[in-house]
N, C-alpha and C positions, 0 to 999 in steps of 0.2 A: 357945498363942497365937493359937487360935480363940476363945476366951474373951476375950480379950485384944483382939480386934480386935471384937467384937462389941460389948464393953463402949464400945469409943470412937465407935463407928457410935450405939448405942445413946445415949452423952451428946452427942454429933453433934447428932442428929436432936432429942434433948430441946431442947439449945441453941437450936436454928432455931425450934422449935414456941413456948419462952418469947420469942424475938428479935421473932417475928411480933407478939405481942400486949403485949408490952412497951411501955408510951408514950415511955421513953425513946427509944426505940430505931425511934417510928413518925417519919415523914414531917415534915418543920418547913416551914416560909417564912417569906420575909423580905420587908419592904415596902424597896420601892426611889421615892424621889421624884426625876421630874424637875422641872428648870428653865429655863425661858428667858429671858430680858432680849431685849425686841424696842426695839432704838434709833427715835429718830426721826431722819428722814434727811434732808437736803435738796441741792437743786442747781440751781445757777442757768447758764443758757447764757446768752451774747448774741455774737452772730452775725459779733462784732468786736473789737478790743483798740482800734482808731484810729480816730475819724473827720474826715474832713477837708472843708474847703470850698475853694470855687474863689472868690474876687472874682470880681465883672465889674464893668464899665464902668457909670458913671451915664449916665444917657439923656439926649446931648447935645440943647441946648436949654430942658428942664427943671429947673426949679429943684430943686438936688441934697435927696435927702429921703432916705428910708430904703427897702430894698430887703430880701427875703427871700432867702437862697438857701439851698436844697438840698446836704444833705451827699452830698457823692461816693458815698457807702455805703449809701446809702436802697434799700430799706427794709432794717434789720438787723432779722434772726430773735430773739426772745427767746423763751427757753422754762425756765417755771419746775415743777420737782418735788419735792413730799414727801410725806414719810409721816408722820403726824402725829396725837394725840391728837386724835376728832372736833369735841369743844366748843373747839377753838382755831384763831384767826387766822392767817394765812399773810400778809405784806407784805414787799414789793422796796422800796427805798427807794435814791436817787443824793443823794451828795455832793459836790459840787464843793470842792475844797483850798481855790479862793481866786477872785479873777479873772484875767480875761487881762493885764489892764492898765488903768493908774487911768483910762481912756477907751473902756474893751472889758470892761466886767461880766459875771459870768460868765451873768448873765440872759438872753444875749443870744440863749444857746442854749435851744432850745424843740423838744418833739417832739410829733407828734399820732401816735396807736397803733389799734391793731385788735386783737381777741380780748379776752375777756370777762374784765372783772377788771382790765383796765388802764387808765393815766387818763396824760391829756393833762397837761406841766407844762414848768416853766423849772428850769433849772438855780438854784440860791443859791449864792453864799459860803458855806461853813462851816456851812450850815444842810439837814438830808435833807427831803429832796421825795420825797412818795409820787409812784409807779410804778405800783401794782399792790396789789390787796388784796382776801383771797378770805377763805370762811367756809364750814365746812361739813365736809364729809366725812373718814375717816383718807386717803385717796388723794385727791394733787392734780397734776394734768399739764393745764398753764395754757401754751398756744401764745401766739405774739403777733407784732408787728412794732413795730418804732419809725422813725417818720420824722423825723429830724434836721431845723433848719431853726437859720439864724444871721439874726439883726437888723444888715445892715451897716447904720450910719448915718454917711454921708459926710461930713456938718459936722461931727460929736462924735468920731469916732474915728479916733484918731493912726495913720496907716501904720505898718506892720512886721509881723513872725511871731510870734504869740504862741499858746503855746497853756499849757492849764493839765489836771489828772488830777480824774475826777470817779470816786468808791468806787460799785459798787453793793451792795446790801446786802439780803440775803434771810433773816428771822430772823419767829418765831413770837411773836407780838403776844398 
């Protein structure tokens, strides 16, 4: 029995010695590839979804003409955020769906701006008008304000309540 135990123990020691030097039982390694896809991100914030103008009476005794009426919501905060390829440009446009009325074109609404890259302009029915444009870095954060005005024409604009929808679009150019 002792001989069998010694033989077994000897065989086990021999196996361990051979295993330690056998390349088949040596340490193995595996490579793992990690991949991440980083998307471009765009966000547009406009401080209101409705802009209103309160009509004002023409000056008595003066020949009726035109007057600029400020929006009740002025100033309207606007913020553009984007993460994109560094060689790309970012553009904010607005497109009016149509005119208010045959006597009240969309172009009677105009805006002035504050903030780097923002541009003053007027609405156009069915055409995109630039509100801002930026080029440069990967990270874009542009804050500004829009001050809307309505051009009231007392001679040619028919009285009534009118509305239009304008769509702001932020895109990579």
